[in-house]
N, C-alpha and C positions, 0 to 999 in steps of 0.2 A: 510588389511582394515577389518573392522568389522562395522556391523550396518546395519539398516533397514530404509528406509525412507517411511513413512507411507502414502500409496496411492494405490489404486486399481482401474483400469479402469473398468467401467460399460457401456454397451450400451444398451440403453431403446427405445422402440417404442413408439412415441409421437403422430404423426399425420398420416393419410394415406399417404401424399405426401412428408413427410421427416422424417428423424430420428435425434434425437439429441444426443449429445455425453457429458456426464459428467463424472466427477471424484466422487467417494465415498471413504469415508475414515473408515478403520476398527477401532473397539473400542479401541484405545490407548489414548482417551482424558483424560487429567487431569483437573485440576482447571484452569481456564483462568488467565493469569497474570492481575493484576490490573494496567492497562496502562493509561498514561496521554494522554488525547486527545487535538486535535487541534480545535479552534473556526475558523472563517472566518476573516480575517484582514479587518479593517475599516480604511477609511482615516482620522478618528479623533484620531487616534493611534499615541502616540508620539514615533517615531522610535528610538530616543537616549536612550530610555528606555529598549532596546532590544538588545539581540545578534541576529544576522542574519545567516542562513546557507542555503544551497542548500537543497530543497526537493527532496530525492532520490526516485524514483518510483521502489521500491524494494518490500520484503515480510518481514513485521513487525515480529519482533521475540524477546524474552527476553532470555538472558543468565543468570541463576540464580546461578552461580558458579560452577555448576556442568551439567547442562543440557541446551539443547536449546529448547523453548516452542514457539509455534507459538501464533498469536494474538488469534486464536481460541481455544486455549487450547490443542493443539495436540502436544504431545512430538516428536521432530524431532530427531531420532538417525541417527547421522551424522557419517561420517568416523572418526575414533580416530584420525587420523592425522591433521583432520581439527581444532579440538578444544583443541589439546595437549598444547599449549602454551598460551591458555586463562587463565585470573586471576581468582581467586576464589570468586570474587565481582560480583555483580548483574549490568547487562548491558542492556541497552535498545537500539534497533538499526534495521537497515534493512539489509537482506541478499539481496546481490546486485551484479550484474555483470557489468554494464554500462548502460548509457542513452539508452532508447530504447529497452532495453532487459528484460522487466518484464516478459513477456511469456517465454522465454528461461530460466529464473531464477526459475519460477514455476514448468516448466517442470523437472529440475533437482531435486529440493527438494522435489518432489512428487513422484520419482521413487522407486520401490520395495526394492533396496539394494543399499548399498554403491557402488560409481561407480566413474571414474575418472572425470565425470562432475563436481564434487564439486571443482575441481581445479581452474575453472572459479569464484567460488562464494566468495565473502568477505563478512565478518560481519561487518558494517559500524555502529560506535556506536555515539549516539547524547545525551545520557544522561545516568546518574547513579541513579537507582531508590531508592537505599537504603542508599545514601548519604544525610545527614541532613541538608545540607548547602543550600543557595540560589544559583541559577543557576550560578552565576560568580564564586562562590567557586567550582561549580561542573566543570566548564569549566577549571580551573585551575587543578583540580584532573584529568581531563580526559588528559590534556597535560603532566602531569607526568607520566599516565599510558601509553601514546604513546611512551615516552621516555624509559620506563622500560620495556615494553614487545615487544618482537621481534618475531611476527608472520606474516607469510606470508597471513593468511586468517582473520586477524582483522585490521581493520582500525578505524580511528576516524574523523568524519565530520568536516571540518573546520568551526570555529565559529569566527565572525567578527563583527565590529560596524560600523554604517553608521550615518551620521550627518544629514540627511533630508529625507523626504519622496520623494523628487526629485532623491536623490541618490538610493533610495530604487527600484524606478520604472526603472531607468536606468539598475540597477543590475538585476531585473527580466526580463527585454527585454533581455538583454545580455546573461542570463541564458537559456530563451526560445528560442534564436536564436541558441543557442549551443546544442539543443535537451533536455534540461533540462525541468523538471515538473513545477518547481515553487520555493519558498522560504518559510523558516520557520523561525518565530520569537518566541525566549524565553525572558522572561521578566528577566531582570537582578537579581531582587530581589525574583523571584518566588521559590517555594519550590516545590519538585515533589510530584503530588498527583494524585489520581484516578479520571478518568473522565474529562470534558471540562471546561476551564475556560480562561480568558484573559491573563493568565501566558503562554499560547501557542498558537500561531496563525499561519495561513497558508495563502499564497498569490500566486494566479495563474492568468494568463491573462484570462482565462475562469473559470466559476465555475463548478467543479464536484461533483456528488453525486452518491449515490448508491440506487437501487431498486430491488425488486424481481419479477422475471418473472411470470405472471399469466395465460397468453393465447396468441393465436396467431391470426392474422388476415391473411387471404389468399392473396397472391399477385394477380395483373392483370397486363396486357399488358406484358412487358417483364419479370414480375415477375411471371408469370401464373405457378402454379405448386410447387411455393415456398413461403416462408413467405413473406408477404408484410410489416407487422408491429408487434411489438410485445407489448403485453398489461402488464403493470407493476404497482407495488405499491411502491411508495416512502417511506422512512424512516419517512416521515412526514405523512404517511397514505394516499396521493393523488394517485388516480388511473388515468392513461393516457396512450397513445400510443407512442411509438418511432418507427419511420420508416426509419430514416437516419443513415447513419454510417456503414450499414452492407455492407460486401462484398458478392459477388455471393456465395462463398463457404459457409458464416455464414448464408446466406438466405436458402441454401439447408440443412444446419444442424444447425438450430439455438439454441439459449441458452436453456436448459432445463427448463421445469416448475418446479418453486421453486428454481432455481438458483439465485444467487446474481450477478448483473450487474453493471457496473460504466458507467455513462453516463455525457455529458457535455451540459450545458444549458447556457441562456444568461439571467439570472434573472427570476422573478416569475410573473404571471398575479395576477390580485387583488384576485382572488380565491385560489391563492397559487400554480398553476400548473406551471411546468417549461417552459419556452419559448425557441423555437428552440432546442429541446433536440436532441442529436445525441448520438448515440451508440459508446462506446470506447472498452469496452471488458467484457468478463465474469470473475467475481471475484472468480476464481477457486483455490486460494491458501488455505492451510490447516489453 
């Protein structure tokens, strides 16, 4: 086995009444891959214009034909046996173990050296960034690659078509009931391009978003001596507190100041503040 997984744990002092634990990366950063990003699905969308697939809750990565690169531009030096059968073409996908195993996936890819834990991980491909065709052509190309490549650690996410919004919502409910995160929709005629557009949409039962931790509010009552709520700034620049969704352990060791977190909400107020925001997890992937 060869390789090093880029990550070093560092413990820092945050407040007198608790310690925060976060992971910092050494300087192995390279240019961030130019990824295609999703907008949120709207009911007015014509479902028959799209391919549908499950949204995997993994760690986004790009295989450039030679190396795995994280969404943040970190070179992931993985065991040689993991990628030995990967093709020399560019692949966009998720490093993934199973539904509900996001934190386990992150812990494996962030360790300091190659280890047997990578045997649990699979690179699940959903697009071909350098293919010049429309998405329907890319689906056909991915199916061909799936037949040609025999790799234990490489898979291709199933792409299928639905006939109506009703079928889409039934599928969403079924996936969610099974522990899945949601659905992705790729426009059949869409080309691969950097940034967000209606060519790629995401659909969940609840709206997820990301924010940066700014400060803490001390807890009261049963949370005395622990964090009561965390002050955050959303990607849209809105500042607010999140006080729900934390375990007792997370209140004792809350997200580090400056770290990125994921939260769930049920729409926005007139001023753009997320309603009923609930903490999900720290986004500590590379």
